[in-house]
C-alpha positions in Angstrom: 24.2 -10.8 -25.5 22.6 -7.7 -24.0 23.2 -4.6 -26.1 20.6 -2.2 -24.7 19.0 -1.1 -21.5 15.4 -0.4 -20.4 14.3 2.6 -18.4 10.9 3.8 -17.0 10.8 7.6 -17.2 8.3 10.2 -15.9 8.5 13.8 -17.1 6.3 16.8 -17.3 5.9 18.4 -20.7 4.2 21.7 -21.6 0.6 21.2 -22.9 1.1 22.5 -26.3 1.1 21.0 -29.8 4.3 19.4 -30.9 5.8 18.8 -27.4 5.8 15.1 -27.8 7.1 15.4 -31.4 10.2 17.3 -30.1 10.8 14.5 -27.5 10.4 11.8 -30.1 12.8 13.5 -32.5 15.5 14.0 -29.8 15.2 10.4 -28.8 15.5 9.2 -32.3 18.6 11.3 -32.9 20.2 9.8 -29.8 19.4 6.2 -30.8 16.8 5.9 -28.0 13.7 3.9 -28.8 10.3 4.8 -27.1 8.6 1.4 -26.5 5.8 2.5 -24.3 3.9 5.8 -23.5 1.2 6.6 -20.9 -0.2 10.1 -20.7 -1.6 11.8 -17.6 -3.3 15.0 -18.7 -3.2 18.1 -16.5 -4.5 21.7 -16.7 -1.3 23.5 -17.9 1.0 20.6 -18.5 1.0 16.9 -19.1 2.8 14.1 -17.2 4.2 11.4 -19.5 5.5 8.0 -18.5 7.7 6.4 -21.1 9.5 3.1 -21.4 12.8 3.8 -23.2 15.4 1.4 -24.7 18.8 3.0 -24.7 22.2 1.8 -26.0 24.2 -0.3 -23.5 26.2 1.9 -21.2 23.7 4.7 -20.7 23.0 5.7 -17.1 20.1 7.5 -15.5 21.8 10.9 -15.6 22.2 10.6 -19.4 18.5 9.7 -19.8 17.5 12.6 -17.6 19.6 15.1 -19.6 18.0 13.8 -22.9 14.5 14.4 -21.5 15.4 17.8 -20.1 16.9 19.0 -23.3 13.7 17.8 -25.0 11.6 20.2 -22.9 10.8 17.9 -20.0 10.9 18.9 -16.3 10.6 17.0 -13.1 12.3 14.1 -14.7 12.4 10.8 -12.8 14.4 7.9 -14.3 14.3 4.3 -13.0 15.8 1.1 -14.4 13.0 -1.1 -15.8 12.2 -4.6 -16.9 10.2 -6.1 -19.8 7.2 -6.2 -17.5 6.9 -2.4 -17.8 5.7 -3.0 -21.4 2.4 -4.6 -20.3 -0.5 -2.7 -21.7 -1.7 -0.3 -18.9 -5.5 -0.7 -19.3 -4.9 -4.5 -19.1 -3.0 -4.0 -15.8 -6.0 -2.2 -14.3 -8.5 -4.7 -15.6 -6.5 -7.5 -14.1 -6.2 -5.6 -10.8 -10.0 -5.1 -10.7 -10.5 -8.8 -11.4 -8.2 -9.7 -8.5 -10.0 -7.4 -6.2 -13.3 -8.9 -7.1 -11.9 -12.4 -6.5 -10.0 -11.5 -3.3 -11.0 -8.0 -2.0 -8.9 -8.4 1.1 -5.8 -8.4 -1.1 -6.5 -4.7 -1.9 -3.4 -3.2 -0.2 -1.1 -5.6 -2.0 -2.8 -5.2 -5.3 -2.6 -1.4 -5.4 1.0 -1.4 -4.1 2.0 -3.5 -7.2 -0.3 -1.6 -9.5 1.2 1.8 -8.7 4.8 0.5 -8.5 5.2 1.2 -4.8 6.3 -2.3 -3.8 9.5 -2.7 -5.8 10.3 0.8 -7.1 13.9 1.7 -6.9 14.9 5.1 -5.6 15.8 7.6 -8.4 19.5 8.5 -8.5 20.3 11.7 -6.6 16.8 12.0 -5.1 16.5 12.6 -1.4 13.1 14.3 -1.2 10.1 13.0 0.7 7.9 10.2 -0.7 4.6 11.2 -2.3 1.5 9.7 -0.7 -1.8 8.5 -2.2 -4.7 7.8 0.2 -7.7 5.6 -0.4 -10.6 4.8 1.9 -12.1 1.3 2.5 -14.8 1.4 5.1 -13.4 3.2 8.0 -9.8 2.3 7.1 -7.4 4.6 5.3 -5.0 2.8 3.0 -1.8 4.7 1.9 0.7 3.8 -0.7 4.0 5.8 -1.0 6.6 6.2 -3.6 9.3 8.7 -4.6 7.7 9.4 -8.0 4.7 11.8 -7.6 1.2 10.4 -8.2 -0.8 12.1 -10.9 -4.4 13.3 -10.5 -5.4 10.4 -12.9 -3.7 7.9 -10.6 -5.5 9.3 -7.6 -8.8 9.0 -9.4 -8.1 5.4 -10.4 -7.0 4.5 -6.8 -10.2 6.0 -5.4 -12.3 4.0 -7.9 -10.6 0.8 -6.9 -11.1 1.5 -3.2 -14.8 2.1 -3.9 -15.0 -1.2 -5.6 -13.4 -2.9 -2.6 -15.8 -1.2 -0.2 -18.8 -2.3 -2.3 -17.6 -5.9 -2.5 -16.9 -6.1 1.2 -20.2 -4.6 2.1 -22.0 -7.1 -0.1 -20.1 -10.0 1.5 -20.8 -8.6 4.9 -24.5 -8.4 4.2 -24.5 -11.9 3.0 -22.4 -13.5 5.7 -22.8 -11.1 8.6 -19.0 -10.7 8.9 -16.0 -9.1 7.2 -14.4 -12.5 7.1 -15.5 -14.8 4.3 -16.0 -18.6 4.2 -16.1 -19.4 7.9 -14.7 -22.7 8.8 -16.3 -25.6 10.7 -16.1 -25.4 14.5 -16.5 -21.6 14.5 -18.8 -21.9 17.5 -15.8 -22.8 19.7 -15.1 -19.8 22.0 -11.6 -19.3 23.3 -10.7 -17.8 26.7 -8.7 -14.6 26.6 -6.1 -14.3 29.4 -4.0 -11.2 30.1 -0.6 -11.7 31.5 1.6 -8.6 31.7 1.8 -7.0 28.2 0.3 -10.1 26.5 -3.2 -11.2 25.7 -3.4 -15.0 25.0 -6.3 -16.8 23.3 -6.7 -20.3 24.9 -8.9 -23.1 23.7 -9.0 -26.1 26.1 -5.7 -24.9 27.5 -4.1 -24.7 24.0 -2.7 -21.4 22.7 -4.5 -20.5 19.5 -3.5 -16.8 19.3 -1.5 -14.1 21.1 -1.2 -10.3 21.0 1.5 -8.4 22.8 2.2 -4.7 23.6 5.9 -4.0 23.0 8.2 -1.1 23.7 7.0 2.5 23.4 7.9 4.1 20.0 7.2 7.7 20.9 5.4 9.9 18.3 5.2 8.1 15.0 3.6 10.4 12.4 1.3 11.6 15.2 0.8 14.6 17.4 3.7 15.9 19.4 3.7 14.1 22.8 1.5 11.3 21.5 2.5 7.9 22.9 2.7 5.2 20.3 3.3 1.5 21.2 4.2 -1.3 18.9 2.0 -4.5 19.0 2.1 -7.9 17.4 -0.9 -10.1 16.8 -0.7 -13.7 15.7 -3.3 -16.5 15.3 -2.5 -20.2 14.6 -3.3 -21.0 10.9 -5.9 -23.6 11.8 -7.8 -21.0 13.9 -7.8 -18.0 11.6 -11.0 -16.4 10.1 -13.0 -17.1 13.3 -12.8 -13.6 14.9 -9.9 -14.5 17.2 -7.5 -12.0 15.7 -10.2 -9.3 15.9 -10.8 -10.0 19.6 -7.1 -10.0 20.3 -6.6 -6.7 18.5 -9.5 -5.1 20.6 -8.2 -6.6 23.8 -4.5 -5.6 23.3 -5.6 -2.1 22.2 -7.5 -1.7 25.5 -4.5 -3.1 27.3 -2.1 -0.7 25.6 -4.5 2.2 26.4 -4.3 1.2 30.1 -0.5 1.3 29.8 -0.7 4.9 28.5 -0.8 4.4 24.7 -2.5 7.0 22.5 -1.9 4.9 19.3 -0.7 1.5 18.2 1.6 0.5 15.4 1.6 -3.0 13.8 4.1 -4.0 11.1 3.8 -7.0 8.8 4.5 -8.0 5.2 2.8 -6.3 2.3 1.0 -9.6 1.2 -0.7 -10.2 4.6 -4.3 -10.3 3.6 -5.5 -10.7 7.3 -4.8 -7.0 8.1 -7.6 -5.3 6.3 -10.4 -7.5 7.7 -8.8 -7.4 11.1 -9.0 -3.6 11.4 -12.4 -3.4 9.7 -14.0 -6.0 12.0 -12.5 -4.4 15.1 -14.4 -1.2 14.2 -11.3 1.0 14.4 -10.3 3.8 12.2 -7.0 2.4 11.2 -4.4 3.8 8.8 -2.7 1.1 6.6 0.5 2.2 4.9 2.3 0.4 2.1 6.0 1.1 1.4 8.3 -1.3 -0.3 7.5 -4.8 0.9 6.2 -3.6 4.3 2.7 -2.9 5.5 2.2 -0.9 8.7 -1.0 -0.2 10.5 -1.5 2.7 12.9 -4.6 2.6 15.1 -5.6 5.5 17.5 -6.7 4.2 20.8 -7.1 7.3 22.9 -10.9 7.0 22.8 -10.9 3.3 23.9 -12.0 2.3 27.4 -8.8 1.0 29.1 -8.7 -2.7 30.0 -9.2 -3.1 33.7 -6.7 -5.6 35.2 
């Protein structure tokens, strides 16, 4: 029988002696147990993330009032699960291990690490998402969430991005490619055929990949008047990691440019590990954004040479 509830709470406390003691005392008086605490120091104040267990029947508003009456400001309260009790340094070590083993999973790993993939919206919050940017090669990776990122989290994200860049550069120097573990038959060269808005990769008459320019989306987080087009890129599973997706992306980008595009937008799932090497290998300065379970890539193409049809 469930007789309590878990909450993940962020609040800013004044950086003075006894601030946490006041919070702990008020929680104890209210029958609220502090199960976890992570501290993000600042110059004049401190951001604390707490995992609280409250009596059954408490809602987010009651938790927020408790924190505010204890001296907290900027309170964000989210329902939580037992997973929130995992030791934070352990989470970062495991994330680094995963990145070393599978560096191309970086967008998915940081999305989970910083709770941007499954985070619920705080009750009564209608403000804009906060954004953290990390750079891998020439690609900007963004993760977004409603809870503001702290300076400590920005520093941790930048360090992880540097780790990914180092691992990918090492692999590239070893294999000569952003893609690892090339498969047999990599010397087979497809023919790329343009038909209307679609570029098709054919091998002995068989379709092994396809990229299509879709409807115009207008300005999407770009300059006023900038023409942005949606694209899709797909490669048959047996023919992936052979450079076909990269060639399709380059070709469809030039095709879109010829049709008047200034930028392209590609949307896929957050766990799609083909996206990062695809954009890196194409030599484009893409912008990868993670929000919820969706990953979007925005690629400027206004400097590309249009595809001559």
